[in-house]
C-alpha positions as CSV (number, residue, x, y, z in Angstrom):
1,R,126.4,94.0,116.6
2,L,123.8,91.4,115.2
3,R,123.3,92.4,111.5
4,G,119.5,92.9,110.6
5,P,117.2,92.5,107.5
6,G,119.1,95.3,105.5
7,E,116.6,96.9,102.6
8,F,114.9,96.0,99.8
9,F,115.4,98.1,97.0
10,G,118.6,100.1,98.7
11,T,122.0,99.9,99.7
12,R,122.0,99.5,103.4
13,Q,122.9,96.1,104.8
14,S,121.8,96.2,108.5
15,G,120.1,97.8,111.2
16,L,115.8,97.3,111.4
17,P,113.5,97.7,109.0
18,D,111.4,101.1,108.6
19,L,108.7,99.0,107.6
20,R,105.8,99.5,110.6
21,M,102.9,96.9,110.3
22,A,99.5,98.3,110.8
23,K,97.3,97.7,113.9
24,L,93.9,96.8,113.4
25,S,92.2,99.4,114.6
26,D,93.8,100.9,111.5
27,V,91.5,99.1,109.2
28,A,88.5,102.3,108.1
29,L,92.3,103.8,107.6
30,L,93.9,102.3,105.8
31,E,90.6,101.0,102.8
32,L,89.6,104.7,102.3
33,A,93.5,105.5,101.6
34,R,93.5,102.7,99.2
35,S,89.5,103.5,98.1
36,E,90.7,107.2,97.5
37,A,94.3,105.7,95.7
38,E,92.0,104.2,93.2
39,K,90.0,106.8,92.5
40,L,92.8,109.4,92.0
41,F,94.7,106.6,89.6
42,Q,90.9,105.8,87.4
43,T,91.4,109.3,87.5
44,D,94.4,110.7,85.9
45,P,96.6,107.1,85.5
46,N,99.9,108.6,84.4
47,L,99.7,111.4,87.7
48,E,100.0,114.0,84.6
49,K,97.7,117.0,86.8
50,T,100.0,119.6,88.3
51,E,98.3,118.8,92.0
52,H,99.9,114.8,91.1
53,H,103.2,115.7,90.5
54,P,104.1,116.1,94.3
55,L,103.5,112.4,94.2
56,A,104.6,111.4,90.9
57,K,108.4,112.5,92.1
58,E,107.7,110.7,95.0
59,L,106.6,107.3,93.7
60,A,109.4,108.0,91.8
61,R,112.0,108.1,93.9
62,V,110.7,105.0,95.7
63,W,109.8,103.0,92.7
64,P,112.5,103.9,90.0
65,A,112.6,101.3,88.1
66,E,108.6,101.4,87.2
67,G,109.0,104.8,84.8
68,G,106.9,106.3,86.3
69,E,104.2,105.1,85.6
70,W,102.0,104.3,87.8
71,S,98.9,102.5,86.3
């Protein structure tokens, strides 16, 4: 069995990556997502509002080294 690339931030050392590339047809959706994310971080850069706590928790899980500061 051939080794795969593993994970960048994780501990998995083999297998196919979970990264999926966007299609060119997804450009409008990606631009909208980026715009909405920028608006969110302009109004609540530290994700302190109650409705943003689930997002803050997920970001801390995915990027724990960031220490919770996303701006």
